[in-house]
Structures are given as structure tokens and as C-alpha cells.
C-alpha positions as a Markdown table, in Angstrom:
| # | Residue | x | y | z |
|---|---|---|---|---|
| 1 | Met | 53.3 | -111.2 | -117.2 |
| 2 | Ala | 52.3 | -110.7 | -113.7 |
| 3 | Ser | 51.3 | -107.3 | -112.0 |
| 4 | Asp | 53.0 | -106.2 | -108.9 |
| 5 | Leu | 50.4 | -106.5 | -107.0 |
| 6 | Glu | 49.6 | -110.4 | -108.1 |
| 7 | Thr | 53.2 | -111.0 | -106.9 |
| 8 | Arg | 52.7 | -109.2 | -103.6 |
| 9 | Ile | 50.1 | -111.1 | -103.0 |
| 10 | Arg | 51.8 | -114.6 | -103.6 |
| 11 | His | 53.9 | -113.7 | -100.7 |
| 12 | Val | 50.9 | -113.4 | -97.9 |
| 13 | Thr | 50.6 | -115.7 | -95.5 |
| 14 | Ala | 47.6 | -115.5 | -92.8 |
| 15 | Val | 47.8 | -117.8 | -89.7 |
| 16 | Leu | 44.8 | -118.1 | -88.3 |
| 17 | Gly | 43.4 | -120.8 | -85.3 |
| 18 | Pro | 42.0 | -120.6 | -82.3 |
| 19 | Thr | 43.6 | -118.9 | -79.4 |
| 20 | Asn | 46.8 | -120.6 | -77.4 |
| 21 | Thr | 47.5 | -122.6 | -80.4 |
| 22 | Gly | 50.8 | -121.0 | -81.0 |
| 23 | Lys | 50.2 | -118.3 | -83.8 |
| 24 | Thr | 52.2 | -115.8 | -82.5 |
| 25 | His | 55.4 | -118.0 | -81.8 |
| 26 | Leu | 55.0 | -119.2 | -85.5 |
| 27 | Ala | 54.5 | -115.8 | -87.2 |
| 28 | Ile | 57.7 | -114.6 | -85.3 |
| 29 | Glu | 59.8 | -117.5 | -86.5 |
| 30 | Arg | 58.5 | -117.5 | -89.9 |
| 31 | Met | 59.2 | -113.6 | -90.4 |
| 32 | Leu | 62.6 | -114.0 | -88.6 |
| 33 | Gly | 63.7 | -117.0 | -91.1 |
| 34 | His | 63.0 | -114.4 | -93.9 |
| 35 | Asp | 65.4 | -110.8 | -94.8 |
| 36 | Gly | 61.9 | -109.0 | -93.1 |
| 37 | Gly | 58.3 | -109.2 | -92.8 |
| 38 | Met | 55.3 | -107.6 | -91.1 |
| 39 | Ile | 52.8 | -109.2 | -88.4 |
| 40 | Gly | 49.4 | -107.7 | -87.9 |
| 41 | Leu | 48.4 | -108.3 | -84.1 |
| 42 | Pro | 44.7 | -107.8 | -83.1 |
| 43 | Leu | 45.6 | -105.8 | -79.7 |
| 44 | Arg | 47.9 | -103.0 | -78.8 |
| 45 | Leu | 49.7 | -104.9 | -75.7 |
| 46 | Leu | 50.0 | -108.1 | -78.2 |
| 47 | Ala | 51.8 | -105.7 | -80.8 |
| 48 | Arg | 54.1 | -103.9 | -77.7 |
| 49 | Glu | 54.9 | -107.8 | -76.7 |
| 50 | Val | 55.7 | -109.1 | -79.8 |
| 51 | Tyr | 58.0 | -106.1 | -80.5 |
| 52 | Asp | 59.8 | -106.4 | -77.3 |
| 53 | Lys | 60.2 | -110.2 | -78.1 |
| 54 | Ile | 61.6 | -109.2 | -81.8 |
| 55 | Val | 63.6 | -106.7 | -80.3 |
| 56 | Ala | 65.3 | -109.0 | -77.8 |
| 57 | Arg | 66.3 | -111.3 | -80.9 |
| 58 | Val | 67.5 | -108.9 | -83.7 |
| 59 | Gly | 68.1 | -105.5 | -82.0 |
| 60 | Ala | 65.7 | -102.4 | -81.9 |
| 61 | Asp | 67.6 | -100.6 | -84.7 |
| 62 | Lys | 65.7 | -103.5 | -87.1 |
| 63 | Val | 62.3 | -103.8 | -85.6 |
| 64 | Ala | 59.6 | -101.2 | -85.9 |
| 65 | Leu | 56.2 | -101.2 | -84.1 |
| 66 | Ile | 53.2 | -99.0 | -85.5 |
| 67 | Thr | 49.9 | -99.2 | -83.1 |
| 68 | Gly | 47.1 | -96.2 | -82.5 |
| 69 | Glu | 49.3 | -94.8 | -79.3 |
| 70 | Glu | 53.4 | -95.9 | -80.3 |
| 71 | Lys | 55.2 | -95.3 | -83.7 |
| 72 | Ile | 58.4 | -96.5 | -83.5 |
| 73 | Lys | 60.3 | -96.5 | -87.0 |
| 74 | Pro | 64.0 | -96.9 | -87.4 |
| 75 | Glu | 65.4 | -96.1 | -90.5 |
| 76 | Arg | 67.0 | -99.5 | -90.9 |
| 77 | Ala | 63.8 | -101.7 | -89.7 |
| 78 | Arg | 63.3 | -104.9 | -91.6 |
| 79 | Cys | 60.6 | -106.4 | -89.2 |
| 80 | Leu | 57.4 | -104.8 | -88.6 |
| 81 | Gly | 54.5 | -105.0 | -85.8 |
| 82 | Val | 51.4 | -103.2 | -86.0 |
| 83 | His | 48.1 | -103.3 | -84.2 |
| 84 | Gly | 45.5 | -104.0 | -86.4 |
| 85 | Gln | 44.0 | -100.5 | -86.8 |
| 86 | Arg | 47.0 | -99.3 | -88.7 |
| 87 | Leu | 47.5 | -102.3 | -91.1 |
| 88 | Cys | 46.3 | -100.6 | -93.6 |
| 89 | Arg | 48.0 | -97.5 | -93.5 |
| 90 | Ala | 51.5 | -99.1 | -93.1 |
| 91 | Arg | 53.7 | -98.7 | -96.1 |
| 92 | Tyr | 56.1 | -101.2 | -96.3 |
| 93 | Arg | 56.5 | -104.1 | -98.9 |
| 94 | Cys | 57.4 | -107.0 | -97.4 |
| 95 | Arg | 56.1 | -110.6 | -96.5 |
| 96 | Phe | 53.0 | -110.9 | -94.0 |
| 97 | Ser | 52.3 | -113.0 | -91.4 |
| 98 | Gly | 49.2 | -111.9 | -89.7 |
| 99 | Tyr | 46.1 | -112.6 | -87.6 |
| 100 | Arg | 42.3 | -112.1 | -88.2 |
| 101 | Arg | 40.2 | -110.6 | -85.6 |
| 102 | Asp | 37.8 | -113.1 | -83.8 |
| 103 | Pro | 34.3 | -111.2 | -84.1 |
| 104 | Ala | 33.0 | -113.7 | -81.0 |
| 105 | Arg | 35.8 | -112.3 | -78.9 |
| 106 | Gly | 35.1 | -108.6 | -79.4 |
């Protein structure tokens, strides 16, 4: 029988690729195609931009945002945008479509 951790790992999807290839768009579309999810983003401004896009589609009461400067956590949130520094502290069980920081870009 698989452990809880093993089960959760099977639901992890990493979207990686060069700049300007539609990673964010794909991540948003995939997440909204499920009951909920989390997107980890490398920049606070990008996290806020993604939050605004998702709010426009599903409503502010269903979207959370956690960055170093902002914490918006509605009680019924089903989507979560997290800045990379806060990602490990987000305690949500959900699918993850995320990004890996490119060391060449800082």
C-alpha cells in the first residue's frame, strides 16, 4: 500500500522550459481544469499577476496568494499562488504546477 507522501508525489507536475514559452498560461489552465491547485512562482510580481488573472476567472473568494509581502487566504480558496520563498511553508494539499528558478537569471 502506498504511503500518503507517495500518493501526493504522483500528483505533482513540474512545468519547465525557456522564457516566453507559455509555462504560466499552461499552469493556470491545467490548475483551473482541476478542483484546485497551487502554482509556485519565482517572482512576487508574477505571483500577483497570476493571482489577478485567476481571480478574474473564478472570483476572489476562491483564490489565495502568499508572498513575502502579501497573504490573502480566503476561507474557501481552491487555488493558491505562492512566491518561491514561501512555497515550502504553504500547507495546502493540492496539485502543483510550478516553476524552477533559473540560476542563470538570478
